ROKOLLO-172803 format. One record per residue: x, y, z of N, C-alpha, C, O in turn. Coordinates in pm, whole numbers, plus 50000, padded with zeros to 5 digits. Layout:
XYZXYZXYZXYZ/...
//
This chain:
522554909143835523764909643917523874922643990524214922444108/523614933443933523684946044001522724946844114523124951644220/521524942644102520514942044206520964932544323520744935244441/521614921344282522054913244386523244919144467523364917444588/524024925444400525154933044466524554943644570524894944544688/523614951444505523084961344593522264956144717522304962244824/521564945144700520974938644814522024934244915521814935645035/523174928744867524154923344954524774934945034525064933645152/524954946444964525584957745032524634963145135525064967345243/523334963145105522344968145193522294958945323522234964145435/522324945545306522344936245413523494939045491523334940445612/524684940045441525944942045530525764955745601526164956645717/525224966245540525014978245627524104976445742524334980845855/523044969745707521954966945823522584957845927522414960346047/523274948245890524044938845986525004946946070525104944346190/525694956546016526704964146075525984973246179526504975446289/524804978346144524064986846234523494979146350523434983846464/523084967146316522504958446429523664954646516523484955146638/524894950646468525944946646549526364959046641526674957746759/526334971246573526724983146655525664986746767526064991546873/524414984646747523334987346851523584976146956523594979347075/523784963846920523924953947031525074956547116524984955247238/526234960647053527404963547135527124976747223527624977547335/526424985947179526104998347250525154994947358525225000447467/524244985647328523284980947435523934972947549523584973947666/524884964847506525554957347623526554965247697527014960847803/526904976347649527774986247732526884994047823527374998647926/525634996047796524735001747888524244992247983523294985047953/524884991448115524504981848205523174983948266522564974448315/522644997348267521305000148319520234994348225519234988948274/520404995248094519484989348004519424974448018518344968648029/520544968248017520594953948025520024948948161519354938648169/520344957148272519794952148398518334953548398517654945148457/517774963648335516404965348333515764954648237514644950548268/516274950348141515684939548055515634926748126514704918948108/516704924248212516774911748287515894912248422515144903248458/516084922648480515364924348618513994926448614513314921348703/513364934048513511964936548507511114924548493510124923848565/511374915248410510474902948413510664895248536509704889048581/511784894948594511944888248717511154894448827510484887048899/511174907348846510424914548933508874910848917508184906649010/508444912948798507064911448773506624896648799505504894448846/507464886648772507154873248814507084870348957506264862549004/508034877249033508074876149181506784882849237506144877449327/506434894149183505304901849246503924894949211503074892149296/503824892849083502504886649047502284872249073501164867249082/503434865749086503494850249114503414847349255502754837749296/504074855449338504234852049473503494862349566502834858249661/503594874749540503184884949636501614888149626500934889349728/501104889449503499834893449483498764883249517498854872249461/497764885349601496754875949627495394883249649495274890949744/494454881049569493184886949580492264879749683491154884349710/492724868549740492034860849839492844860049976493284849450019/492984872150037493934870750151493564863250259492374862150290/494574857250327494354847650434495124853450564495854863350560/494884846250674495514849450800495384863950830496364870550863/494144869250818493884882250851493794885551008493104878351079/494404894951054494444897151204493034899351259492294907051199/492624893451365491324894051421491394896751571492294891051632/490624904151632490474904251773489094899251817488094901751749/489044892551924487854886251969487444891552115488194889652210/486374897452125485834902652255484864892452316483744891352268/485254885052418484454874452473483874878952599484584881652695/482514879752600481704883752726480964872052783479974873352855/481464861152750480714848252796481724836152829482674833852754/481514830052925482564820452967482064805952947482574796253003/481004805452859480474790152829481374783052736482074789352657/481374769652743482204761852643481804765552501482634764152411/480584770052476480174773252331481034785352286481524785752173/481204794852373481964806352333483424803152303484044809152215/483964793252380485334789152363485324782152231486274784652156/484434774052193484414766452068484434776051947485124774051847/483594787151966483594796751852484914803751830485334806351717/485594807051948486894813751938487964803051868488794806551784/487824790251914488754780251849488494777751713489414774651637/487154778951669486924776651528487414788551440487764787051324/487404799351499487874811451426489484810351412490064813951309/490054805751509491514803951518491914792951413493014793951357/491164783551386491464771751302491174776351149491794771051058/490334785351127490164788450981491344795550923492094802450991/491464793450797492764798850740492554813050703493544819150663/491384819250709491144832750687491504842250789491714854050760/491594837250925491834846151031492974842151113493324830351119/493554851551176494604849351267494184857951397494314870251398/493694851251498493264856951625494594863551691495434856251744/494734875551687495914882551763495614888151903496504889551987/494374891151924494064896252052492604891352095491624891552021/492634886852225491444884052295491254894252399492034894852494/490184902952386489874913952478488744912752548487864904952513/488634921152665487464920352733486924934552778485974935552855/487564944952727487204958352754486304962952654486604961552536/485194968452687484314974752576484914985352507485544993552574/484864986852382485454997552304486804994052256487295000352162/487484984152316488824981952281488954977352129489864981152055/487904968652090487994963851951487784974851851488464974651748/486934984451871486704995451786488025003951772488365008851665/488715005151880490095012651875491085005251789491775010651702/491094991751823492184984151734491814984651594492674985951508/490494983651563490054984551415490334998751362490824999951249/490065009351435490385022551382491885024551340492195029351231/492715020751429494205021551418494765011451307495915012551265/493925002151264494394993051162495224981651225495974975151152/495124979251347495814968251405495194955351386495924945551397/494014953751361493254942751324492324945851211491974957451188/491904935451138490994937251027489574933551063488624937850998/489434925151173488134921951215488024921351376488964918151449/486884924351416486614922751561485294913151577484254916251520/485374902651648484254894451677483764895651815484584893751904/482534898651846482074901351977481124889152011480124886551942/481494882252116480614871752170479854877752288480444881452390/478544878752273477784887652384477574880952504477824868852505/477124886752612476724881052736475784870752715474944871752626/475854859752800474774850452800474674843552666473594838752632/475764842752587475734836652467475374821052478474544815852402/476014814452570475804800552592474424798252636473794789152584/473854806252736472654803652785471484805152672470584796752659/471604816352596470614818352494470674807152386469644803752328/471914801252358472064791652269471384778952308470804772252223/471424775052443470934763552495469364764652487468684754652464/468824777152507467304779052518466804780352372465594781952352/467704779652268467274780752132466864795252094465964797152012/467444804252147466924819252118467924824352010467844836351983/468804817351948469664822451847470354834651876470044845351822/471404833451969472094845552010472864851751884473224844651791/473064864551888473784871451780475284871651807475754873951918/475994868951697477414871351712477894881751609477794879751488/478404892651661478714905451592480104904651526481094902351595/480184906251399481434906051339481594920451274480754923751190/482554928851306482924941551281484084940551191485114935751237/484034944951060485074943950965485554958550926484764968050918/486874959550904487514972050855487314971750692488134966150619/486224977850645485834976450507486344987650424485754990650321/487474994450465488105005450386488664998650253488765005050148/489034984950265489384978450144488404966850128488544956550195/487474968350044486494957650032486994944049985486454933550020/488014944749905488654931849854489364923349957489654911549936/489634929950073490394922450175489404915350265489844906850342/488084918050264487174913250367486114904150307485514896950387/485784903350177484674896950118484694882650154483814878050228/485674875050104485654860850123485774857050260485154847350302/486614864750341486744861150482485454862550565485204854450655/484654872550536483384873450606482434862050570481664857550655/482474857550450481554846350419481844833450488481024824250495/483134832950541483464820050595483204820350753483414810050817/482794831150812482574832050957481384822950998481534815051091/480254823650933479114816150969479354800550948478924791751024/480054798650838480344784350816481274777850930481124766450974/482234786950966483124780851079482494780251202482764770751275/481564790451246480874789451366479894778451372479804772051477/479164775651273478184765351252478834751551263478234742351319/480084750151210480704736951223481274735051344481404723351379/481684744551424482184743551564481094739351657481244729951736/479954746751645478794743251738478084729351708477384723751793/478304724151583477704712051558478284700951633477664690451647/479584702851689480254692951771479814693551920479984684251998/479204705851954478754708852098477414706152122477014701852230/476574708752009475114706852015474684691951984474194688751876/474884683852079474604669652066473734666052183473484673952274/473224652652177472344647752277471064655852282470434658152179/470674660452405469394667752420469494680352330468454684752280/470734686752307470754699752233470884697252084471144706852010/470714685252034470984681551888469854689151811470114692551695/468654692251864467654699051782468074712851752467614718351652/468894718851828469364733051799470264733251688470424744051631/470834723851650471724723651531471064720351399471704720551294/469724717151406468994713551295468324725851241468014735151316/468074725951109467384737951035468314749751034469504748251006/467834761151064468554772851046469784773151154469814765851254/470684781851121471944782451203471664785351342470854794351366/472184779451432471794782451580472304795651625471904800051733/473174802851550473704816351576473454825751459473684822851342/472994836751501472784846951398474014856351382474254864651470/474774855251276475944862251251475574876451192475074877651080/475864886551271475584900451229476884907051178477824908651255/476954910851055478154917051000478024932150991477074937350932/478964938851050479014953551039480194957950968481284955751020/480134964250846481354968650766481534984350808480794993350770/482544985650883482934998850930483695006950817484455001650737/483405019950820484075030350732483815028550591484235037250515/483185018450544482765017550396481575007050385481704996950316/480445009650454479514999050471478944994850339478454983550333/478955002250235478414998650108479454991850032479104987049924/480714990650070481754985249983481954991249862482094984549760/481975004749864482225013549736483745013549703484545018149786/484115009049598485565008149564486345020649564487495021549604/485545031449509486115043849495486565050549620487435059249617/485955046349737486335051549866487645046049907488295052049992/488055035949857489375030449897490395035149785491535038349817/489985035449660490945037249542491295051949537492475054849518/490365061649553490705075349534491645080149633492555087149590/491625077649760492635082449853494015077249820495025084149828/493985063149778495185058249743495815063749618497035064749610/494995067149521495365073749393496135086649419497035090249342/495785093949532496475106249566497945102049598498835109849562/498275091149659499665087749679500355083049558501535086349541/499765076049476500345071249351500635082549252501705082849193/499725091449234499925102849139501025111749188501895115549110/501005115349312502095123849373503455117449374504495123749353/503375104149401504705097449390505295097049248506475099749228/504485093549151504955094049012505395108048964506335109148886/504745118249009505115131048963506485135249031507485138948969/506385134049158507545139349246508905131749220509975137549204/508735117649218509985110549206510445111749054511615114649032/509635109748958510025109148813510645123048763511745124048708/509835132748791510305146148745511575150848814512465156348749/511675148848942512815151849017514115144648981515215150048982/513865131348948514945123048913515645127048784516775122948758/514945135448699515665140248581516335153248605516895158648509/516355158548718516745172548743518355174648717518795182648634/519145166548797520635167948792521075161848663521895167948594/520575149348621521015144548498520705153048376521465152348279/519635161148373519285169548277520375180748252520795184348142/520795185948383521855196248378523105190048307523705196648222/523505177448341524715171248296524595170548142525455174848066/523495164848104523315161147950523315174947869523915176047762/522635185047925522535196747845523835206147855523955216547791/524715201247939525945208747951525885221948044526795230148045/524735222948122524685234748210525175231748351525135240548437/525605220248375526155217248511527335226248550527485230748663/528135228348448529375236548466528905249548527529405253648631/527885256648458527385269148494526825269448635526985278948711/526155258348664525565256748799526665256148904526505261549014/527815249248869528895247348965529705260548988530385262449089/529575269448889530225281548901529475291548996530105301349037/528285289749030527495297749122527875295349253528405284549280/527685304649351527955302849492526975294149568527025293449691/526055287249493525105279049559525695267349633526585260649579/525255264549753525575252949824524825240149779523775241749716/525215228749804524555216649757523065217449824522095214749754/522925221049953521605220150006520715230949929519565228249894/521285242449905520445253049838520095248249696518995251049648/520985241349629520645235949495519525226849507518585227549428/519565217749606518495207049616517155213449644516175209549582/517055223549738515935230649766515365238249649514155238349629/516195244449575515875252049448515335243849349514465248549275/515735231449335515165222449228513935214749283513155209349204/513775214049409512545206949472511405216049472510305211549440/511555229149507510395237149531509495238849408508285238949430/509905240249284508985241149170508015228549155506815228949128/508755217849178507885204149172507005203149286506025195749283/507325210449391506495210949505505145217649481504085213049524/505255228549412504085235749374503135227649272501915227949283/503815220549174502985211349093502195200749176501035197449152/502925196149273502325185949367501125190549435500135183349444/501175203749487500065210949557498915211549468497805209349517/499025214149345498045216149246497395202549227496165201849226/498135191849212497615178949189496845174549318495745168949311/497465177349436496705174849559495415181149559494475173849589/495185193349531494045200249529493015194449433491855192549468/493435191849318492535185449210491975172149258490795169049243/492925163949321492465149449355491495151549479490435145249481/491795159149569490935160449698489575166149665488585161749722/489495176249569488275182749522487475171449459486315169049493/488125164449367487415152849292486875142249398485755137249389/487735139549496487245129249584485995134449659485035127149684/486075146549692484895151549777483615154249689482525151349737/483685159649565482605163849493482195154349381481015154149346/483055147049326482785138549225482505123849281481425118349260/483465118149348483255105149399482745103449531482615092249580/482425114849597481755115049733482445107249838481765101649923/483695106449839484455099349941484255106850074484405118950085/483905098850174483645106350310484935111750362485945104850348/484995123150421486085129450482485825131050632485195140650676/486325121750707485975121050842487025128050927486675132051038/488275130050886489305135550965489615150350942488815157350879/490725155150989491115168350979491655171550846492415163650789/491305182950792491855187250653493335192550684494245190050605/493525198950784494815203350822495825192250835496965193750791/495425180350898496255169350912496485162350775497555156750753/495495162550686495655156950562496655163750482497485157850414/496535178350495497575186850415498865184950466499785183850385/499105184350592500415182750652500885169650616502055169350578/500225158450620500685145750585501165145050441502245140050409/500245150550349500545151450207501705159050178502445155050088/501995170150246503115178250218504415171050263505425171650194/504365164050382505495155950415505815145650315506975143450280/504775139350270504935128350166505585133350037506505127149984/505065145049988505695151349875507015154249904507825150649818/507465160050005508895164250026509725152050033510855152349986/509205140750092510005128050099510215122349954511305117949919/509135122649874509225117249739510165126649658510875121349573/510245139549676511175147849609512545145649657513455146549575/512815142849785514125139049817514605126549760515805125149733/513695116849740514025103849683514315106349533515315100949486/513625112849463513795116549323515145123949299515825121549199/515535132949394516735139149386517885130149414518955132149356/517765120149500518705110749523518995102349404520145100549363/517885097049347517925089149215518715098349109519575093549035/518395110549109518995120449005520525119349022521215117248923/521115120849152522455120249157523125107349143524345107149129/522385095749145522985082749119522985080348964523905074048912/521975085148894522025082448751522995089648672523375100748708/523445084048563524415091048478523835096848355524495103948280/522495093548333521795099148215520285100048248519855094448348/519505106748169518105107548193517385094848173516315092548228/518025085848085517495072748058517565064648191516555058948234/518735064248254518895057748367518065063648484517595056148570/517895076348486517045081748593515655076648582515015072948680/515145076448449513865071048428513745056948467512755052848528/514775049148433514685033948467514665032248617513915023748667/515495040148696515485039048833514065042948891513585037148989/513485052648827512235057948885511135046948856510255045148940/511155039848745510355029448707510435016848803509455010248834/511615014748842511975003348931511355007049067510884998149139/511365019449102510695023049232509125023349220508445019949317/508525027349102507165029149105506375015949088505225014949131/506995006149027506364993349009506014987549139504834985049161/506964985049235506514980249359505654990149445504794986449524/505985002649421505115012549499503625010349465502785010949555/503295008049346501865006649301501284994449348500144993749394/502224982749332501574968849349501694963749494500904955249536/502674968849571502844962749704502424971749812502444967949929/502024984549775501824993949887500414992449947500124998850049/499524984049889498204982749927497244990849831496034990749852/497744997349735496935006449647496084996249549494864997749540/496674987149486496034980049382495584965949444494624959949396/496264960949547495884947949605496034948549758496764956649815/495294939349819495174939649963496604937650025497334928349992/496924946950115498274946050169498514932950250499524925950238/497474930250334497664917850428497544905250349497824894350400/497124906550218497104893950139498424889950091498584878950037/499404898550107500804895150061501584887350161501314888450280/502624879050116503404871350200504234881250287504394893050253/504744876150398505434884850489506684892050435507014903150477/507384885250342508634891550282508204903850195508864914250194/507034902150121506514913050039506074924750125506244936150081/505524922750240505114933750336506334939550385506334951650406/507414932750408508584939350459509204947950347509674958850377/509224943950225509614952450113508764964750109509254975950095/507444962350121506504974350104506704985150226506434997150212/507204979350343507424989550464508404999950428508285010750486/509384998250338510515006950309510125016450196510925024450148/508845015250156508315024950047507545036550112506605033850187/507865048750088506965059550136505545059450102504695064750172/505315053149992503845052849946503055043650029501865046250047/503555033450081502855024650179502315031950300501155030650340/503255039850356502955047250486501915058950449501045061750532/501985065550333501175076450310499775070650273498775076750312/499665060650208498345053850180497685050850314496495053950330/498315045550403497735042950535497265056150603496245056750671/498105066750580497645079150646496505085350580495575089350650/496465086750446495415092850391494095086150397493055092550399/494135071650400492985064350413492415064550558491205064450583/493395064850650493055065750789492435078650826491455078950901/492985089650774492525103250808491075105350733490115110250793/491035101650612489795105050538488605094450575487435098050588/488995081850591487885072750612487585068550748486475063950775/488565069850843488485065950979488535077151080488375075151201/488775089651023488855101351117490155100551211490055103451331/491245096951161492405096151245492735110351297492595120451228/493165110351423493685122751490495225123051468495795114051406/495845133151517497375133551527497975123151598499065118851563/497295118251707497755106751782497805094051707498725085951718/496765092651627496595079051560497585079751434498035069251387/497885091351386498845092251258500245093751299501135093151214/500525095651429501895099251465502925089151425504035093051387/502625076151430503615065151395503965066751250505145067951218/502945066751155503185068351010503845081450975504655082450883/503455091651051504195104751018505625104751059506495110850996/505855097351171507285097051205508085088151120509275090451098/507455077851071508245069150964508645077950837509765077350785/507625085850794507855094250674508975105350710509855108550630/508855110150824509875120550867511365114950860512325120850811/511345101550920512715094950925513235092550787514405094550758/512295088050701512715086150557513165098550496514155098150423/512485110750519512795122550465514385126650522515215131750447/514615124050642515955127050695517005119050632518055124450597/516775105450613517715097850555517955100050403519095099950355/516845101950328517025105650186517635118450169518545119750087/517185128950246517715142350228519225142850257519945150450193/519725134650356521185134150377521945126750265523025130850222/521355116250222521925109750113522045118849991523115119649930/521005125549956520845133849838521915145549840522525148649738/522115152149965523095162749972524425156649964525265162749898/524755146150019526155139650004526485135049876527625136349830/525395128749806525585124249667525875136249584526795136149503/525125146549600525295159149514526645165349532527255169849436/527175165649666528565169949692529485161349612530355166849545/529375148549614530335140149530530115142149380531055141149301/528865145049339528775149049191529435161549159530005161949050/529455170949228530125183649200531495183649225532245191849172/531925173749315533435173249335534075167449211535295166049205/
//
């Protein structure tokens, strides 16, 4: 009987503790929101946004032949689901420029006298140049080119030309993988890793800065100082900036000497772009810090930012393989633009003119986030 009473009392205390924790949990809207939103976000991203077999990749076609066979090749490329012909060019070198700036993923060059050589049975070459900085985005698409071309020409090579369609393919498809001809994954991953590591450090650590002051009871001491909101923000950001500089140095040295990632662009431009990204990430972290009421909420907000930054920015999965709505979401993330910058500078040799657009976007984000952070901090101290 005594043992039964003891077990009953223990059960009541445990139930009371469970009830207390449930009520406390339901009062914390941030925790409840995270429990409900996180699986939904993961379902949306992994179920709808992530695609390891990207389709509708932008392609430019340089046509140097006016024969009906050349037109059939272009039409076949338009009809395949892997490609979306966005440009038909006739200026030599224009395709390489579009490829270098990331405006297209592929450039197909139809040579001069393509139709004449095809009729003569000379197996003309069709050059396909791919942006191979992300090998996962090009593999399946490249394998479909020869099939699409052969299928298109099979409808044209009839009658006296039917023999040309028999046996080997009437056209020799020559594939050139630019910027990463061997398809080495680390050449794509390591530059992107610089963006992810810096983003995690800058945003998460800075997001705890103001909330830590509040929870530790030192905010009152900080408010008693003559520091202005902007000065406080700069003072909190600079120490983490030094940490980011050290991380940047470690990753860049590892990329060069361990992973042998080619460095085609300017080191000065890389350092400037990285510094701009770090300051933007720090401003974002400071903004989250002023929005959160506790360190737990600050960490939750940081995690909500980091998940799409890793999955939608083009670091882990091909950017162009995602649906349009996911690409729009990714465009508001600083990580997306910095990954384009660091890969463009390191692998493609981007100049300041090539990088100007992405640098401008990061600068605009810094201006907006910095303004919000200062105003939010003013509201906090008020």
